VOTOR-921729 format. One line per field, with one value per residue (C-alpha): residue number from 1; residue in three letters; chain; x, y, z. Coordinates in pm, whole numbers, plus 50000, padded with zeros to 5 digits. Example, Ala and Ser with C-alpha at 12.3 -4.5 7.8 and 13.67 -1.06 7.14 Angstrom:
<pts>
num = 1	2;
residuo = Ala	Ser;
cadena = A	A;
px = 51230	51367;
py = 49550	49894;
pz = 50780	50714;
</pts>
This chain:
<pts>
num = 1	2	3	4	5	6	7	8	9	10	11	12	13	14	15	16	17	18	19	20	21	22	23	24	25	26	27	28	29	30	31	32	33	34	35	36	37	38	39	40	41	42	43	44	45	46	47	48	49	50	51	52	53	54	55	56	57	58	59	60	61	62	63	64	65	66	67	68	69	70	71	72	73	74	75	76	77	78	79	80	81	82	83	84	85	86	87	88	89	90	91	92	93	94	95	96	97	98	99	100	101	102	103	104	105	106	107	108	109	110	111	112	113	114	115	116	117	118	119	120	121	122	123	124	125	126	127	128	129	130	131	132	133	134	135	136	137	138	139	140	141	142	143	144	145	146	147	148	149	150	151	152	153	154	155	156	157	158	159	160	161	162	163	164	165	166	167	168	169	170	171	172	173	174	175	176	177	178	179	180	181	182	183	184	185	186	187	188	189	190	191	192	193	194	195	196	197	198	199	200	201	202	203	204	205	206	207	208	209	210	211	212	213	214	215	216	217	218	219	220	221	222	223	224	225	226	227	228	229	230	231	232	233	234	235	236	237	238	239	240	241	242	243	244	245	246	247	248	249	250	251	252	253	254	255	256	257	258	259	260	261	262	263	264	265	266	267	268	269	270	271	272	273	274	275	276	277	278	279	280	281	282	283	284	285	286	287	288	289	290	291	292	293	294	295	296	297	298	299	300	301	302	303	304	305	306	307	308	309	310	311	312	313	314	315	316	317	318	319	320	321	322	323	324	325	326	327	328	329	330	331	332	333	334	335	336	337	338	339	340	341	342	343	344	345	346	347	348	349	350	351	352	353	354	355	356	357	358	359	360	361	362	363	364	365	366	367	368	369	370	371	372	373	374	375	376	377	378	379	380	381	382	383	384	385	386	387	388	389	390	391	392	393	394	395	396	397	398	399	400	401	402	403	404	405	406	407	408	409	410	411	412	413	414	415	416	417	418	419	420	421	422	423	424	425	426	427	428	429	430	431	432	433	434	435	436	437	438	439	440	441	442	443	444	445	446	447	448	449	450	451	452	453	454	455	456	457	458	459	460	461	462	463	464	465	466	467	468	469	470	471	472	473	474	475	476	477	478	479	480	481	482	483	484	485	486	487	488	489	490	491	492	493	494	495	496	497	498	499	500	501	502	503	504	505	506	507	508	509	510	511	512	513	514	515	516	517	518	519	520	521	522	523	524	525	526	527	528	529	530	531	532	533	534	535	536	537	538	539	540	541	542	543	544	545	546	547	548	549	550	551	552	553	554	555	556	557	558	559	560	561	562	563	564	565	566	567	568	569	570	571	572	573	574	575	576	577	578	579	580	581	582	583	584	585	586	587	588	589	590	591	592	593	594	595	596	597	598	599	600	601	602	603	604	605	606	607	608	609	610	611	612	613	614	615	616	617	618	619	620	621	622	623	624	625	626	627	628	629	630	631	632	633	634	635	636	637	638	639	640	641;
residuo = Unk	Unk	Unk	Unk	Unk	Unk	Unk	Unk	Unk	Unk	Unk	Unk	Unk	Unk	Unk	Unk	Unk	Unk	Unk	Unk	Unk	Unk	Unk	Unk	Unk	Unk	Unk	Unk	Unk	Unk	Unk	Unk	Unk	Unk	Unk	Unk	Unk	Unk	Unk	Unk	Unk	Unk	Unk	Unk	Unk	Unk	Unk	Unk	Unk	Unk	Unk	Unk	Unk	Unk	Unk	Unk	Unk	Unk	Unk	Unk	Unk	Unk	Unk	Unk	Unk	Unk	Unk	Unk	Unk	Unk	Unk	Unk	Unk	Unk	Unk	Unk	Unk	Unk	Unk	Unk	Unk	Unk	Unk	Unk	Unk	Unk	Unk	Unk	Unk	Unk	Unk	Unk	Unk	Unk	Unk	Unk	Unk	Unk	Unk	Unk	Unk	Unk	Unk	Unk	Unk	Unk	Unk	Unk	Unk	Unk	Unk	Unk	Unk	Unk	Unk	Unk	Unk	Unk	Unk	Unk	Unk	Unk	Unk	Unk	Unk	Unk	Unk	Unk	Unk	Unk	Unk	Unk	Unk	Unk	Unk	Unk	Unk	Unk	Unk	Unk	Unk	Unk	Unk	Unk	Unk	Unk	Unk	Unk	Unk	Unk	Unk	Unk	Unk	Unk	Unk	Unk	Unk	Unk	Unk	Unk	Unk	Unk	Unk	Unk	Unk	Unk	Unk	Unk	Unk	Unk	Unk	Unk	Unk	Unk	Unk	Unk	Unk	Unk	Unk	Unk	Unk	Unk	Unk	Unk	Unk	Unk	Unk	Unk	Unk	Unk	Unk	Unk	Unk	Unk	Unk	Unk	Unk	Unk	Unk	Unk	Unk	Unk	Unk	Unk	Unk	Unk	Unk	Unk	Unk	Unk	Unk	Unk	Unk	Unk	Unk	Unk	Unk	Unk	Unk	Unk	Unk	Unk	Unk	Unk	Unk	Unk	Unk	Unk	Unk	Unk	Unk	Unk	Unk	Unk	Unk	Unk	Unk	Unk	Unk	Unk	Unk	Unk	Unk	Unk	Unk	Unk	Unk	Unk	Unk	Unk	Unk	Unk	Unk	Unk	Unk	Unk	Unk	Unk	Unk	Unk	Unk	Unk	Unk	Unk	Unk	Unk	Unk	Unk	Unk	Unk	Unk	Unk	Unk	Unk	Unk	Unk	Unk	Unk	Unk	Unk	Unk	Unk	Unk	Unk	Unk	Unk	Unk	Unk	Unk	Unk	Unk	Unk	Unk	Unk	Unk	Unk	Unk	Unk	Unk	Unk	Unk	Unk	Unk	Unk	Unk	Unk	Unk	Unk	Unk	Unk	Unk	Unk	Unk	Unk	Unk	Unk	Unk	Unk	Unk	Unk	Unk	Unk	Unk	Unk	Unk	Unk	Unk	Unk	Unk	Unk	Unk	Unk	Unk	Unk	Unk	Unk	Unk	Unk	Unk	Unk	Unk	Unk	Unk	Unk	Unk	Unk	Unk	Unk	Unk	Unk	Unk	Unk	Unk	Unk	Unk	Unk	Unk	Unk	Unk	Unk	Unk	Unk	Unk	Unk	Unk	Unk	Unk	Unk	Unk	Unk	Unk	Unk	Unk	Unk	Unk	Unk	Unk	Unk	Unk	Unk	Unk	Unk	Unk	Unk	Unk	Unk	Unk	Unk	Unk	Unk	Unk	Unk	Unk	Unk	Unk	Unk	Unk	Unk	Unk	Unk	Unk	Unk	Unk	Unk	Unk	Unk	Unk	Unk	Unk	Unk	Unk	Unk	Unk	Unk	Unk	Unk	Unk	Unk	Unk	Unk	Unk	Unk	Unk	Unk	Unk	Unk	Unk	Unk	Unk	Unk	Unk	Unk	Unk	Unk	Unk	Unk	Unk	Unk	Unk	Unk	Unk	Unk	Unk	Unk	Unk	Unk	Unk	Unk	Unk	Unk	Unk	Unk	Unk	Unk	Unk	Unk	Unk	Unk	Unk	Unk	Unk	Unk	Unk	Unk	Unk	Unk	Unk	Unk	Unk	Unk	Unk	Unk	Unk	Unk	Unk	Unk	Unk	Unk	Unk	Unk	Unk	Unk	Unk	Unk	Unk	Unk	Unk	Unk	Unk	Unk	Unk	Unk	Unk	Unk	Unk	Unk	Unk	Unk	Unk	Unk	Unk	Unk	Unk	Unk	Unk	Unk	Unk	Unk	Unk	Unk	Unk	Unk	Unk	Unk	Unk	Unk	Unk	Unk	Unk	Unk	Unk	Unk	Unk	Unk	Unk	Unk	Unk	Unk	Unk	Unk	Unk	Unk	Unk	Unk	Unk	Unk	Unk	Unk	Unk	Unk	Unk	Unk	Unk	Unk	Unk	Unk	Unk	Unk	Unk	Unk	Unk	Unk	Unk	Unk	Unk	Unk	Unk	Unk	Unk	Unk	Unk	Unk	Unk	Unk	Unk	Unk	Unk	Unk	Unk	Unk	Unk	Unk	Unk	Unk	Unk	Unk	Unk	Unk	Unk	Unk	Unk	Unk	Unk	Unk	Unk	Unk	Unk	Unk	Unk	Unk	Unk	Unk	Unk	Unk	Unk	Unk	Unk	Unk	Unk	Unk	Unk	Unk	Unk	Unk	Unk	Unk	Unk	Unk	Unk	Unk	Unk	Unk	Unk	Unk	Unk	Unk	Unk	Unk	Unk	Unk	Unk	Unk	Unk	Unk	Unk	Unk	Unk	Unk	Unk	Unk	Unk	Unk	Unk	Unk	Unk	Unk	Unk	Unk	Unk	Unk	Unk;
cadena = A	A	A	A	A	A	A	A	A	A	A	A	A	A	A	A	A	A	A	A	A	A	A	A	A	A	A	A	A	A	A	A	A	A	A	A	A	A	A	A	A	A	A	A	A	A	A	A	A	A	A	A	A	A	A	A	A	A	A	A	A	A	A	A	A	A	A	A	A	A	A	A	A	A	A	A	A	A	A	A	A	A	A	A	A	A	A	A	A	A	A	A	A	A	A	A	A	A	A	A	A	A	A	A	A	A	A	A	A	A	A	A	A	A	A	A	A	A	A	A	A	A	A	A	A	A	A	A	A	A	A	A	A	A	A	A	A	A	A	A	A	A	A	A	A	A	A	A	A	A	A	A	A	A	A	A	A	A	A	A	A	A	A	A	A	A	A	A	A	A	A	A	A	A	A	A	A	A	A	A	A	A	A	A	A	A	A	A	A	A	A	A	A	A	A	A	A	A	A	A	A	A	A	A	A	A	A	A	A	A	A	A	A	A	A	A	A	A	A	A	A	A	A	A	A	A	A	A	A	A	A	A	A	A	A	A	A	A	A	A	A	A	A	A	A	A	A	A	A	A	A	A	A	A	A	A	A	A	A	A	A	A	A	A	A	A	A	A	A	A	A	A	A	A	A	A	A	A	A	A	A	A	A	A	A	A	A	A	A	A	A	A	A	A	A	A	A	A	A	A	A	A	A	A	A	A	A	A	A	A	A	A	A	A	A	A	A	A	A	A	A	A	A	A	A	A	A	A	A	A	A	A	A	A	A	A	A	A	A	A	A	A	A	A	A	A	A	A	A	A	A	A	A	A	A	A	A	A	A	A	A	A	A	A	A	A	A	A	A	A	A	A	A	A	A	A	A	A	A	A	A	A	A	A	A	A	A	A	A	A	A	A	A	A	A	A	A	A	A	A	A	A	A	A	A	A	A	A	A	A	A	A	A	A	A	A	A	A	A	A	A	A	A	A	A	A	A	A	A	A	A	A	A	A	A	A	A	A	A	A	A	A	A	A	A	A	A	A	A	A	A	A	A	A	A	A	A	A	A	A	A	A	A	A	A	A	A	A	A	A	A	A	A	A	A	A	A	A	A	A	A	A	A	A	A	A	A	A	A	A	A	A	A	A	A	A	A	A	A	A	A	A	A	A	A	A	A	A	A	A	A	A	A	A	A	A	A	A	A	A	A	A	A	A	A	A	A	A	A	A	A	A	A	A	A	A	A	A	A	A	A	A	A	A	A	A	A	A	A	A	A	A	A	A	A	A	A	A	A	A	A	A	A	A	A	A	A	A	A	A	A	A	A	A	A	A	A	A	A	A	A	A	A	A	A	A	A	A	A	A	A	A	A	A	A	A	A	A	A	A	A	A	A	A	A	A	A	A	A	A	A	A	A	A	A	A	A	A	A	A	A	A	A	A	A	A	A	A	A	A	A	A	A	A	A	A	A	A	A	A	A;
px = 49968	50142	50147	49811	49818	49653	49284	48990	49043	49354	49555	49898	50190	50311	50621	50668	50567	50515	50718	50829	51066	51138	51260	51510	51669	51950	52031	51891	52121	52426	52374	52336	52649	52875	53016	53022	52828	53164	53211	52881	52853	53215	53032	52703	52917	53159	52856	52624	52377	52095	51837	51505	51149	50853	50529	50382	50704	50458	50424	50801	50884	50640	50394	50632	50598	50982	51206	51436	51625	51584	51765	51622	51714	51822	52113	52167	52233	52464	52712	52745	52895	53159	53538	53601	53331	53591	53856	53740	53678	54118	54144	53939	54160	54416	54409	54361	54662	54874	54734	54804	55146	55237	55047	55310	55613	55726	55811	55940	55584	55424	55687	55600	55176	55226	55415	55167	54863	54605	54484	54149	54118	53788	53926	53625	53350	53460	53401	53064	52913	53057	53015	53079	53305	53006	52864	53122	53180	52843	52966	53313	53105	53128	53445	53613	53470	53551	53908	53977	53846	54056	54353	54216	54311	54574	54714	54635	54543	54259	54358	54699	54946	54980	54606	54616	54889	54712	54474	54661	54844	54479	54363	54668	54607	54279	54355	54601	54427	54103	54433	54554	54187	54043	53745	53656	53328	53208	53326	53125	53284	53076	53092	53181	53384	53508	53227	53397	53252	53375	53259	53443	53357	53038	52920	52912	53141	53076	53297	53360	53688	53728	53886	54224	54163	54331	54063	53917	53839	53550	53630	53260	53185	53284	53559	53562	53242	53394	53706	53516	53380	53753	53843	53607	53622	54025	54015	53755	53954	54230	54071	53909	54222	54374	54143	54119	54522	54559	54289	54465	54782	54959	55120	54960	55045	55249	55594	55630	55937	56027	56226	55942	55712	55902	55923	55579	55540	55218	55099	55378	55552	55395	55585	55356	55453	55295	55332	55351	55652	55788	55799	55795	55894	55656	55951	56061	56380	56550	56578	56910	56797	56849	56590	56331	56200	56121	55890	55641	55797	55646	55782	55487	55573	55311	55550	55815	55661	55563	55894	56115	55824	55897	56251	56219	55992	56244	55960	56139	56422	56641	56495	56162	56347	56480	56073	55982	56267	56143	55809	55906	56143	55931	55760	56024	56278	56586	56522	56633	56405	56558	56659	56510	56513	56161	56034	55728	55462	55179	54861	54519	54704	54475	54636	54541	54198	53997	53934	53591	53641	53563	53243	53351	53491	53629	53904	54149	53996	54303	54570	54755	54792	55023	54890	55136	54961	55010	55160	54801	54625	54500	54782	54615	54248	54341	54664	54416	54116	54363	54553	54273	54138	54510	54629	54987	55040	55348	55349	55497	55816	55641	55294	55561	55887	55793	55705	55792	55814	55905	55686	55912	55805	55740	55485	55251	54929	54702	54843	54612	54581	54402	54487	54214	54520	54751	55043	55229	55605	55771	56032	55777	55783	55505	55131	54947	54608	54597	54185	54114	54059	53668	53766	53894	53629	53360	53532	53478	53129	53015	53271	53456	53678	53510	53652	53896	53773	53473	53728	54057	54211	53996	53691	53318	53315	52991	52798	52941	52626	52566	52625	52450	52136	51871	51716	51442	51312	51340	51193	50877	50844	50814	51130	51391	51613	51824	51945	52240	52092	51779	51557	51220	51277	50867	50870	50986	50774	50524	50830	50963	50596	50574	50959	50830	50546	50762	50995	50750	50586	50931	50989	50601	50521	50529	50256	50006	49713	49719	49757	49381	49290	49303	49212	48881	48811	48806	48549	48414	48488	48899	48841	48677	48984	49238	49070	49071	49401	49356	49003	48976	48614	48694	49002	48781	48520	48738	48955	48558	48427	48827	48807	48399	48519	48790	49160	49393	49560	49887	49662	49456	49755	49837	49553	49539	49865	49810	49473	49664	49900	49639	49417	49694	49829	49432	49457	49725	49605	49327	49498	49693	49362	49161	49511	49491	49077	49136	49437	49126	48926	49201	49287	48876	48854	49131	49047	48758	48929	49105	48818	48808	49175	49340	49505	49878	49745	49669	49980	50197	49931	50032	50410	50386	50158	50365	50701	50525	50464	50815	50947	50718	50768	51139	51073	50871	51118	51422	51201	51147	51511	51600	51350	51457	51823	51706	51528	51873	52025	51826	51826	52196	52244	51945	52168	52475	52310;
py = 50018	50371	50578	50750	51107	51255	51247	51544	51742	51540	51925	52016	52035	52388	52512	52271	52441	52725	53107	52899	52648	52924	53136	53118	53385	53528	53355	53008	53062	53114	52782	52595	52667	52742	52995	53368	53683	53833	53551	53516	53889	53838	53486	53685	53967	53775	53470	53795	53623	53985	53947	53890	54024	53780	53868	53777	53781	53642	53314	53278	53348	53036	53277	53488	53914	53928	54140	53910	53933	53620	53453	53199	52856	52772	53028	52838	52557	52640	52801	52419	52334	52668	52607	52969	52860	52559	52794	53054	52741	52615	53001	52988	52665	52850	53135	52931	52707	53070	53270	52968	52929	53271	53239	52936	53180	52907	53114	52784	52711	53009	53050	52787	52823	53187	53020	52781	52992	52918	53146	53149	53268	53375	53363	53051	53308	53517	53313	53235	53528	53659	53384	53619	53887	54108	54062	54151	54489	54593	54539	54755	55054	54992	54843	55161	55383	55183	55108	55491	55601	55338	55459	55827	55730	55754	55417	55387	55047	54936	55017	54886	55059	54734	54777	55176	55090	54817	55002	55280	55088	54905	55281	55362	55066	55109	55521	55380	55126	55466	55654	55421	55326	55678	55516	55799	56017	56252	56427	56588	56798	56817	56876	56517	56526	56398	56155	55998	55767	55553	55302	54995	54709	54837	54898	55213	55211	55527	55592	55893	56019	56193	56575	56527	56680	56518	56242	56241	55907	55851	55646	55528	55389	54950	54857	54520	54537	54786	54605	54267	54449	54567	54210	54091	54433	54371	54017	54147	54408	54139	53966	54279	54413	54090	54056	54427	54453	54114	54247	54512	54300	54443	54206	54264	54403	54681	54721	54995	55205	55269	55572	55782	55635	55778	56127	56123	56008	55945	55708	55819	55548	55248	55077	54908	54614	54443	54081	53932	53774	54128	54267	54651	54794	55133	55298	55695	55799	56012	56337	56572	56791	56651	56631	56693	56308	56106	56100	55874	55748	55450	55271	55061	54754	54846	55118	54916	54671	54974	55069	54723	54693	54976	54928	54582	54630	54917	55184	55351	55602	55799	56135	55913	55799	56152	56267	55971	56030	56419	56337	56103	56326	56647	56589	56504	56642	56632	56248	55937	55627	55273	55025	54740	54414	54400	54095	54128	53920	53843	54103	53823	53631	53375	53490	53797	53960	54215	54506	54683	55031	55323	55516	55823	56103	56316	56136	56349	56658	56760	56613	56893	57096	57082	57166	57219	57316	57548	57430	57525	57267	56910	56731	56303	56459	56671	56488	56196	56355	56582	56230	56060	56275	56266	56574	56617	56708	56919	57025	57190	57034	57047	56818	56544	56414	56324	56638	56598	56952	57301	57608	57767	57527	57704	57466	57527	57582	57599	57731	57562	57848	57846	58134	58476	58723	58556	58767	58586	58593	58760	58580	58271	58210	58169	58257	58020	58062	58122	57929	57761	57408	57367	57497	57151	56993	57159	57138	56743	56754	56993	56777	57076	57321	57636	57992	58063	58375	58316	58097	58359	58312	58534	58559	58386	58102	58001	57767	57340	57189	56773	56565	56289	56490	56436	56747	56630	56371	56637	56855	56589	56473	56881	56947	57309	57316	57540	57873	57705	57401	57488	57576	57816	58197	58217	58267	58669	58793	58910	59091	59182	59373	59534	59677	59801	59885	60142	60235	60385	60525	60715	60832	61024	61158	61446	61393	61296	61505	61310	60991	61124	61228	60904	60726	60841	60844	60458	60343	59927	59839	59935	59664	59456	59477	59456	59132	58972	59114	58875	59008	59214	59309	59426	59600	59800	59883	60003	60224	60328	60454	60663	60804	60907	61092	61231	61097	61088	60747	60776	60805	60566	60277	60373	60319	59977	59882	60004	59801	59484	59484	59530	59274	59045	59091	59028	58701	58578	58674	58467	58141	58115	58182	57886	57677	57653	57601	57344	57172	57191	56989	56717	56660	56639	56389	56176	56168	56062	55790	55669	55551	55240	55199	54881	55008	54913	55041	55385	55407	55359	55621	55829	55764	55907	56246	56323	56276	56470	56751	56784	56838	57062	57283	57271	57362	57645	57782	57709	57913	58275	58239	58216	58532	58784	58625	58829	59083	59173	59196	59394	59653	59647	59669	59888	60148	60114	60255;
pz = 50014	49949	50163	50315	50351	50650	50716	50649	50983	51104	51268	51170	51422	51537	51420	51152	50821	50649	50776	51151	50897	50592	50856	51157	51425	51433	51807	51655	51352	51586	51783	51492	51355	51659	51625	51785	51696	51494	51321	51190	51098	50896	50756	50594	50464	50284	50125	50095	50290	50404	50689	50569	50667	50676	50590	50939	51201	51488	51293	51213	51562	51637	51819	51987	51937	52046	51851	51618	51349	51036	50820	50554	50670	50367	50373	50755	50624	50310	50626	50781	50470	50445	50473	50604	50864	50934	50957	51204	51422	51403	51487	51771	51872	51757	51962	52298	52269	52188	52532	52715	52577	52669	52978	53098	52908	52641	52405	52200	52161	52106	51824	51638	51694	51557	51240	51182	51214	51004	50775	50516	50203	49990	49639	49682	49749	49491	49236	49358	49425	49048	48802	48506	48491	48389	48759	48896	48766	48842	49199	49192	49259	49613	49612	49478	49719	50064	49821	49806	50143	50356	50116	50295	50675	50901	51037	51416	51579	51452	51125	51041	50787	50533	50495	50392	50176	49990	49959	49837	49549	49459	49364	49172	48982	48895	48806	48585	48385	48347	48225	47966	47807	47821	47993	48213	48128	48420	48718	48962	49266	49529	49892	49989	49747	49389	49199	48874	48666	48392	48121	48139	47942	47810	48233	48394	48722	48987	49214	49523	49610	49969	49935	50095	50417	50753	50807	51201	51271	51530	51812	51850	51491	51497	51213	51248	50949	50774	50755	50643	50358	50282	50285	50042	49783	49801	49679	49461	49291	49260	49042	48811	48791	48691	48398	48329	48300	48095	47840	47772	47727	48034	48275	48653	48976	48809	48904	49120	49199	49539	49495	49359	49577	49821	49690	49643	49282	49315	49019	48821	49045	48914	48571	48335	48094	47801	47759	47455	47230	47183	47578	47638	47882	47964	48170	48250	48162	48411	48273	48244	48525	48898	49084	48843	48777	48534	48239	48068	47700	47544	47314	47144	46992	46688	46552	46609	46359	46127	46081	46022	45772	45569	45599	45470	45167	45071	45064	45329	45311	45505	45461	45581	45876	46019	46003	46191	46395	46483	46524	46828	46978	46900	47267	47484	47294	47619	47671	47543	47513	47594	47346	47346	47084	46986	46815	46518	46659	46451	46425	46524	46720	46927	47284	47259	47290	47180	47350	47280	47097	47321	47225	47379	47098	47332	47484	47306	47423	47615	47332	47192	47545	47877	48157	48468	48808	49048	49464	49551	49352	49444	49201	49206	49130	48828	48697	48711	48484	48226	48171	48150	47829	47615	47816	47976	48304	48481	48872	49122	49323	49624	49543	49441	49199	48939	48651	48291	48286	48501	48513	48297	48003	47683	47575	47859	47750	48072	48434	48653	48953	49308	49448	49494	49291	49085	48896	48600	48576	48308	48261	48181	47804	47579	47607	47872	47960	48328	48490	48791	48892	48778	48417	48357	48491	48306	47990	48025	48142	47854	47611	47402	47550	47726	47715	47956	48085	48279	48512	48563	48912	49098	48911	49025	48845	48660	48847	48897	48754	48824	48513	48676	48634	48409	48282	48092	48337	48614	48446	48326	48721	48791	48961	48974	48608	48707	48375	48289	48225	48010	48238	48151	48295	48201	48557	48535	48323	48553	48786	48392	48349	48753	48707	48320	48488	48803	48516	48350	48671	48742	48430	48383	48693	48488	48292	48582	48396	48075	48230	48466	48118	47953	48294	48243	47875	47893	47736	47793	47447	47504	47831	47584	47296	47582	47746	47393	47233	46916	46828	46536	46535	46929	46823	46563	46749	47065	46723	46596	46957	47016	46705	46780	47129	46970	47139	46936	46796	47015	47310	47212	47208	47509	47729	47488	47658	47979	48010	47851	48118	48407	48189	48220	48602	48651	48486	48629	48986	48853	48758	49101	49301	49084	49070	49490	49454	49227	49483	49745	49499	49369	49731	49828	49523	49622	49978	49862	49612	49923	50080	49888	49926	50141	50452	50298	49972	50138	50360	50057	49881	50207	50122	49774	49822	50099	49890	49610	49826	49971	49641	49503	49780	49780	49398	49412	49686	49460	49224	49422	49525	49225	49052	49332	49258	48846	49045	49218	48898	48671	48924	48916	48598	48606	48863	48710	48393;
</pts>
């Protein structure tokens, strides 16, 4: 006989099915895994397991209404087979043995235990959480932001210096890749820091870099959770960077020049190497002047292969070779490149992978220009931005070693200054433009070179608008769009008319008697024609009546214009009043309609209405502030005249 099902009317035991079986509390999970609370948090962060909210907390907690955090039972069952959990248990036993040996004074045993300290790896977790490379790129935003944040923190007992050094190297490697591939798209200088956006293999990556200020670490912040996330993101970025560098035929990790790194060269301390049959070292050569640092002199294998092919085919003459040498050494005349043995390789070999082409045509925006950074300018940010758009950058010796040229170089086209008053030196050769740092960022966001007159040192800068905001979407949802971003200026028409009326009244103080006569001779036809300016019949009737009363044409036109302004003001006032009444009526209708909603739907509707009202109030406040500013500008211009 087969298995018999439950009989009709048979009661099920409580807590064996449904929400009580699908969910488990945090305390129950810790007892099941036999680990501490800190280890449980670390496991959940590494494996990507988060608390869940059941539909009925009382049913999930088996009838209890006590506050608790719930997890899926299957997720906790999945953690039972995690290798990291076994390593954490081994580390717990190791800590007990080490403390016992130190307490007994057994130093030899303690040293042996320290050498055999259990260490876990999370490489398999990265492969589990990110099955494809595209999945890992989508999660790089948070990883980069956290890495850059820790790179800016000072070393303490909580945050070791080794972690900060590793974060600095990862941040520099990412900037080096973005500069190499010209992947940067947008930059925004905000109050929180500098927002960057790059496009890598079709994925948009946005990260935040804090300003270079002294960071004060709060003492009441638990860094263990942040360090666990950092441990995960460091491993993730190691995998991602290896793949990205390999795709563009570069060796990862890039070599670090210790001398340049100690002298504050920053990104310039990293040396790139290309892989393949023909190895080309992208290394800087020391300039003739001592202390001037190094300059990147890229010797590309494809250029050498072209010259070899031209010489072997007999097409290249001595004059052409001299022209090639002149063009390659014109950008860096005092430098000499290393002579390397480069073997020609096949163009389409199986080892190289095709790199997706960039869709941005502005990645060479600063290609023909030479920039120089003054000593008060933040060098890492501007160097990264300018070099990402093919520009050449030099800087003051105070900002670190490795500058390719000095401030007296005649090739400099743009001198970036961030001082309220600046006087250029007479001994500087050539013609250069002096601009503030915002000019570089605005040029990138606009996609073109802006005039430098508005960004001269000491000038009031134009508004710096965010490139991440879609003005059309904001306008569609009823938000505020600034005038500089294409906002409408229709809101200022009434105030302009009021100002014009005030000016006319001030100018015509001496002609009050004619004004009185004009107002006395008003007719119904004139008022009707003013209210309907597009009606030719009413206008003709008003002209006939004025002619019958003996009113001059100029006087009639003045009366008509005055009545048109009054009619327009009255219509605007009625429109505002009608809008308020309509809003009240709509609110009443919505209240009647909300009666049919359920309690959950009504809560959601109230939240949406509250957000819409707050947004409308904020938009109205910004528009009124803008109108006040424009009015002050008009008054100032009139007083100046």
